[in-house]
C-alpha positions as CSV (number, residue, x, y, z in Angstrom):
1,X,83.4,109.4,116.1
2,X,86.3,111.4,115.4
3,X,89.6,111.4,116.1
4,X,89.7,114.1,118.1
5,X,87.2,112.5,120.2
6,X,89.9,110.2,121.6
7,X,92.3,110.6,124.6
8,X,95.7,110.7,124.4
9,X,98.3,108.1,125.0
10,X,99.2,109.8,128.5
11,X,95.6,109.6,129.2
12,X,94.9,105.6,128.6
13,X,98.3,104.7,130.5
14,X,96.5,106.4,133.8
15,X,93.3,104.7,133.0
16,X,95.5,101.4,132.6
17,X,97.0,101.7,135.8
18,X,93.5,101.5,138.0
19,X,92.3,98.7,138.5
20,X,87.7,98.5,138.0
21,X,85.5,96.4,140.3
22,X,83.1,95.5,137.4
23,X,83.9,92.0,135.9
24,X,85.2,92.6,132.3
25,X,86.1,96.3,132.8
26,X,90.0,95.6,133.2
27,X,90.2,93.5,130.1
28,X,88.0,95.8,128.0
29,X,90.7,98.5,129.3
30,X,93.3,96.3,127.7
31,X,91.5,95.6,124.3
32,X,90.7,99.0,123.6
33,X,94.0,100.0,124.2
34,X,95.9,98.0,121.9
35,X,93.3,98.5,119.2
36,X,94.2,102.6,119.9
37,X,98.0,101.7,119.8
38,X,97.3,101.1,115.8
39,X,95.4,104.2,115.5
40,X,97.9,106.3,117.2
41,X,100.2,104.9,115.2
42,X,98.2,105.8,112.1
43,X,97.3,109.6,113.1
44,X,101.1,109.5,114.0
45,X,102.5,108.5,110.3
46,X,99.7,111.1,108.8
47,X,100.9,114.1,110.9
48,X,104.4,113.3,110.2
49,X,104.0,112.9,106.4
50,X,102.0,116.6,106.8
51,X,104.6,118.4,108.3
52,X,107.2,116.6,106.1
53,X,105.3,118.5,103.3
54,X,105.3,122.1,104.8
55,X,109.1,121.6,106.6
56,X,112.3,120.9,105.9
57,X,114.9,119.6,108.4
58,X,117.7,122.2,109.4
59,X,121.3,120.6,109.8
60,X,120.6,120.6,114.2
61,X,117.7,117.9,113.3
62,X,115.2,120.7,113.8
63,X,111.8,121.1,111.7
64,X,111.8,124.5,109.7
65,X,109.1,125.7,108.1
66,X,109.4,125.9,104.4
67,X,107.7,129.4,104.4
68,X,105.1,131.6,106.2
69,X,101.7,129.9,104.3
70,X,103.3,126.3,105.3
71,X,102.8,127.3,109.0
72,X,98.9,127.9,108.0
73,X,98.8,125.0,105.6
74,X,100.5,122.5,108.2
75,X,98.2,123.5,111.1
76,X,95.1,123.2,108.8
77,X,95.9,119.7,107.7
78,X,96.3,118.4,110.6
79,X,93.0,119.9,112.2
80,X,91.5,118.7,109.0
81,X,93.1,114.9,109.7
82,X,91.8,114.8,113.4
83,X,88.3,116.1,112.5
84,X,87.9,113.0,110.2
85,X,85.7,109.8,110.9
86,X,87.8,107.0,112.6
87,X,88.3,104.2,109.8
88,X,89.5,101.7,112.4
89,X,86.8,99.3,114.3
90,X,88.0,100.0,118.0
91,X,86.3,98.0,121.2
92,X,83.5,99.7,122.9
93,X,85.0,100.6,126.8
94,X,81.8,100.3,128.9
95,X,83.0,102.5,131.4
96,X,80.3,104.1,133.0
97,X,80.3,107.4,135.6
98,X,79.6,105.0,138.5
99,X,82.8,103.1,137.9
100,X,84.8,106.3,138.9
101,X,83.1,106.1,142.5
102,X,85.1,105.1,145.4
103,X,83.9,101.9,146.3
104,X,84.3,100.7,142.7
105,X,88.0,100.8,141.8
106,X,91.2,101.3,142.9
107,X,93.4,104.0,141.8
108,X,97.1,103.6,141.4
109,X,99.1,104.2,144.1
110,X,101.3,106.7,142.3
111,X,99.4,110.1,142.2
112,X,101.1,110.8,139.6
113,X,98.9,108.0,137.5
114,X,96.0,109.6,139.0
115,X,93.2,110.9,136.5
116,X,92.4,114.4,136.6
117,X,88.6,115.7,136.7
118,X,88.9,116.4,133.5
119,X,90.7,113.6,132.2
120,X,88.2,111.0,133.6
121,X,85.6,113.4,131.9
122,X,87.1,112.7,128.3
123,X,87.2,108.8,128.9
124,X,83.4,109.3,129.7
125,X,82.4,111.3,126.8
126,X,84.8,108.7,124.4
127,X,83.1,105.7,125.7
128,X,79.5,107.0,125.4
129,X,80.1,108.2,122.1
130,X,82.0,105.0,121.4
131,X,78.8,103.3,122.2
132,X,76.9,105.4,120.2
133,X,78.8,105.1,116.9
134,X,78.2,101.2,116.9
135,X,82.0,100.4,117.5
136,X,82.6,96.5,118.2
137,X,81.2,95.6,121.1
138,X,84.0,94.1,123.4
139,X,83.1,90.3,124.0
140,X,82.0,89.1,127.5
141,X,84.5,87.4,129.6
142,X,82.5,84.5,129.3
143,X,82.3,84.4,125.6
């Protein structure tokens, strides 16, 4: 599984605002979110290193590319980072399409936290990829 297969932090925040009926789903989302914080921190740090190697900070605090060729080099290196295989153990989410059926979850009150169909699809795809790639299963609540 690649870094680019992960959902964004904003999508994770929305997912965490949902309440699921199936036993253990909310706990698996929480555990996954905690593990993802480490991954996001790593990706952000790597991206910052890449940007700093191709940019300089102006007096106003904005980043400015060193040269025209640095624009493409920076973009290319970030794409390479995101296409890399995840080097972290992540628990599986164990979410499936049925979990999003109206009787199987409760949406947050604020519509700002409702997942769009595209975001829901990204969450389900990521959940499938985690299981296919043999990431660490989330222990059952009785373990």
